[in-house]
Structures are given as structure tokens and as C-alpha cells.
ZAMARGU-4260 file (C-alpha; in steps of 0.2 Angstrom, whole numbers, plus 5000, padded with zeros to 4 digits):
<rodrens>
0) 5001/5001/5000 | 5006/5019/4995 | 5012/5029/5009 | 5006/5045/5012 | 5023/5051/5008
5) 5025/5043/4993 | 5009/5050/4987 | 5013/5068/4992 | 5032/5067/4981 | 5021/5059/4967
10) 5008/5073/4968 | 5021/5085/4969 | 5029/5080/4953 | 5015/5079/4942 | 5010/5098/4950
15) 5028/5102/4942 | 5025/5094/4926 | 5009/5103/4925 | 5016/5120/4927 | 5032/5117/4916
20) 5019/5111/4900 | 5010/5127/4901 | 5012/5139/4888 | 5023/5153/4896 | 5022/5172/4893
25) 5037/5181/4886 | 5045/5194/4897 | 5046/5210/4893 | 5063/5217/4889 | 5071/5233/4893
30) 5078/5239/4878 | 5084/5258/4877 | 5074/5265/4865 | 5076/5283/4865 | 5063/5299/4867
35) 5047/5290/4862 | 5038/5302/4874 | 5047/5318/4865 | 5048/5324/4883 | 5066/5331/4881
40) 5060/5345/4871 | 5068/5342/4855 | 5071/5328/4842 | 5086/5322/4850 | 5085/5302/4843
45) 5074/5306/4829 | 5078/5312/4812 | 5069/5323/4800 | 5065/5334/4785 | 5054/5343/4778
50) 5041/5352/4791 | 5045/5343/4809 | 5049/5347/4826 | 5042/5345/4845 | 5028/5357/4852
55) 5022/5363/4868 | 5004/5364/4859 | 4991/5351/4853 | 5000/5340/4865 | 4993/5324/4867
60) 5002/5319/4884 | 5017/5324/4896 | 5023/5343/4890 | 5027/5340/4872 | 5022/5331/4858
65) 5030/5329/4840 | 5023/5336/4826 | 5025/5334/4805 | 5017/5346/4793 | 5014/5351/4776
70) 5018/5367/4779 | 5023/5386/4770 | 5039/5396/4774 | 5039/5402/4791 | 5039/5423/4784
75) 5021/5417/4777 | 5006/5417/4790 | 4995/5400/4792 | 4976/5407/4793 | 4982/5422/4803
80) 4990/5412/4816 | 5010/5417/4811 | 5015/5412/4829 | 5013/5396/4831 | 5013/5391/4812
85) 5030/5395/4811 | 5035/5377/4813 | 5049/5375/4804 | 5061/5382/4791 | 5058/5368/4779
90) 5042/5368/4767 | 5032/5351/4764 | 5020/5357/4752 | 5012/5353/4733 | 5016/5335/4734
95) 5029/5336/4744 | 5031/5324/4761 | 5040/5327/4778 | 5047/5313/4785 | 5053/5308/4803
100) 5064/5292/4807 | 5065/5284/4824 | 5082/5280/4832 | 5086/5261/4833 | 5076/5248/4843
105) 5086/5233/4847 | 5083/5220/4859 | 5094/5214/4873 | 5090/5195/4872 | 5084/5185/4859
110) 5065/5190/4857 | 5050/5181/4853 | 5039/5194/4848 | 5042/5214/4847 | 5027/5226/4851
115) 5025/5243/4844 | 5014/5256/4850 | 5010/5277/4847 | 4996/5290/4849 | 4993/5303/4836
120) 4981/5316/4831 | 4979/5320/4814 | 4972/5339/4808 | 4968/5346/4792 | 4961/5361/4783
125) 4958/5351/4766 | 4938/5349/4762 | 4930/5335/4772 | 4916/5335/4757 | 4926/5334/4741
130) 4941/5324/4747 | 4951/5329/4732 | 4968/5330/4741 | 4970/5318/4754 | 4985/5324/4764
135) 4991/5304/4768 | 5001/5303/4785 | 5008/5287/4787 | 5017/5275/4799 | 5029/5259/4794
140) 5040/5249/4806 | 5057/5244/4797 | 5063/5227/4799 | 5078/5217/4791 | 5065/5210/4780
145) 5056/5224/4776 | 5043/5237/4779 | 5026/5235/4788 | 5011/5246/4787 | 5006/5251/4804
150) 4994/5264/4800 | 4987/5276/4785 | 4977/5291/4791 | 4971/5304/4778 | 4956/5316/4774
155) 4944/5301/4766 | 4950/5287/4779 | 4958/5278/4790 | 4967/5262/4787 | 4975/5251/4801
160) 4989/5241/4793 | 4990/5220/4795 | 4987/5215/4811 | 4987/5232/4817 | 4973/5239/4830
165) 4969/5257/4831 | 4958/5263/4845 | 4949/5279/4848 | 4954/5285/4863 | 4939/5296/4867
170) 4924/5285/4862 | 4936/5269/4868 | 4931/5260/4854 | 4943/5252/4840 | 4943/5256/4822
175) 4934/5243/4808 | 4939/5249/4790 | 4936/5256/4780 | 4930/5271/4790 | 4931/5289/4789
180) 4941/5297/4803 | 4928/5306/4814 | 4933/5324/4813 | 4929/5339/4824 | 4929/5357/4814
185) 4932/5374/4825 | 4942/5388/4822 | 4960/5387/4824 | 4977/5381/4814 | 4971/5366/4806
190) 4952/5367/4809 | 4947/5350/4808 | 4953/5336/4818 | 4953/5319/4823 | 4953/5312/4842
195) 4969/5304/4848 | 4970/5288/4840 | 4982/5273/4848 | 4990/5262/4836 | 4998/5245/4842
200) 5003/5229/4834 | 5012/5213/4841 | 5024/5205/4828 | 5032/5186/4832 | 5052/5193/4830
205) 5068/5181/4833 | 5079/5194/4827 | 5095/5202/4836 | 5093/5216/4823 | 5087/5232/4826
210) 5071/5239/4820 | 5066/5257/4819 | 5049/5268/4813 | 5047/5279/4798 | 5033/5295/4798
215) 5028/5303/4783 | 5014/5316/4778 | 5012/5323/4763 | 5003/5335/4754 | 4993/5331/4739
220) 4988/5341/4723 | 4990/5357/4729 | 5001/5371/4737 | 4991/5376/4753 | 4997/5373/4772
225) 4982/5357/4774 | 4985/5344/4787 | 4997/5339/4801 | 5000/5324/4813 | 5004/5326/4830
230) 5013/5312/4838 | 5016/5307/4856 | 5019/5290/4866 | 5030/5279/4854 | 5036/5264/4861
235) 5044/5248/4855 | 5047/5234/4865 | 5052/5215/4865 | 5048/5199/4873 | 5059/5188/4879
240) 5060/5170/4874 | 5049/5161/4887 | 5060/5150/4899 | 5051/5135/4905 | 5051/5133/4924
245) 5059/5121/4935 | 5072/5117/4922 | 5092/5118/4919 | 5100/5126/4907 | 5109/5110/4901
250) 5091/5104/4898 | 5086/5119/4886 | 5078/5131/4899 | 5089/5144/4910 | 5092/5162/4910
255) 5089/5172/4892 | 5100/5172/4879 | 5110/5189/4876 | 5108/5198/4859 | 5124/5206/4854
260) 5123/5218/4839 | 5138/5224/4830 | 5141/5244/4823 | 5142/5237/4806 | 5123/5228/4808
265) 5119/5246/4817 | 5125/5255/4801 | 5119/5245/4787 | 5101/5244/4795 | 5101/5266/4794
270) 5106/5264/4777 | 5123/5274/4781
</rodrens>
């Protein structure tokens, strides 16, 4: 007859085996992605061209948000609001684009997934009735295997990229395309604006190569200052490969495997 001690040990064994067999979630890595909240007050760790920068107005969270617009020469007035309209000395209109590029985000350990998220408010003076000039704002994740569309917002619609989610932060609802952005129009710079959208995507990713974001806003078909995007709370984080419980390193478990990224790889990714 089985003793109570033997029965207890067998029960503990099966309990441990069951826990080990459960699917485990990867642990979030503390990756040094730089200045994603723009609270430095300038585009530290970011690159840009055209009318881009950091502003203390139209802020999404904190004290600063980044902006990118299709704007004129700063000597011109924008709807009578020259003090705030002089966002940059570089015009981007009449089928030109402004763009921003984040710093590199790289995994500390060999990952199983990458999580990307940011918040954006789109603003425009384009006619919402004719939708002739759509002025698209696009965000893409650049990976070693190519670019991945995260969102496209324009006068005539908002489209999440494959596998991405877009949440209306005001209504707390998710965008189901095709759908028109819910604009609210008043007087001021870029009279019509959307609520703040939160865009997020989780992507299976097991490489130690770095990633980065590209953001563009393009003026289409006219030479007027028409549209802008304000961006904040940009995050790129990685998840470690799950480590089975109660398994020693010699049996395939143990600590996460550190990544080593060479300077050469970094320069290749950024195209320098």
C-alpha cells in the first residue's frame, strides 16, 4: 500500500510537470528606445526632414508632442496664426512630404516578439466634402525583412495595417475599416481634427537585428498648408523567449540568451 509520503511526492511531481507544460509568456525586455515621449523638448534620437519638430501646443500627453506638417515658409502666415504656424523653416507642400525616422530599437536578449505602439492626432484644413487632396499620414515599421504598414490616416479614411489595431481614445472603440476619421471642426490652425488614436501591433520576431519607425505626411495636389499630425508615446519593446519553469540550463531552459549587435549591423540597417 502506497504511503502518504510517496503519494505526496508523486503529486508534487505531476504538479510541477503540469506547470512546466503550460504555455509561458515572454518577459518584457528593458530596451533603450530613446525619446519616444518627446519630453526632451526636441527631436533627440530622431531624424526628420520638412516641417517637423516638437511643440508645446496640441500636446497629446506630458509637456511635448512631436509634429509633422505640410507647411509653408515661416515668413508666411498660416490662417492668421503666424506665431504658432512658424513650426519649421522647411516647406513641404504641393506633392511634397515631411518625414521622421526614429532611433534604433534593439533587443537586449533573443526575443520572441516585438510590440510597437504610439498615439496620434491628425489635423487638416482640406475640404472634408470633396476629398480631392487626401494628404496621407503613414507610419511603417522597418525590419531586416522589409517594412510593415502600421496605419494610414488621411482626409478620406483611416486604415490600420495588417495585424495592427487602432483605438479611438475618446470613444474607447476600435477602428474597423473602411471608415472615415471622426473629425471635429472649429476655428484655429488646421480647423478639423480627429480624436487621439492609439495604434499598436505585436509581431513575432526572433532576430537580434534592430528596428525603427518611419513616419511621413504628404501634401497632395495643391500648394496650401493643409494637414498635420501630432505624435506621442512611441514605444518599441521586445519580449524574451519563454523559459520553462524548473528546467536547468543544461536541459534547454535557463536564462535568456543575450544579443550582441555590432556597429556594422547598425549602420547597415540605417543605410549610412
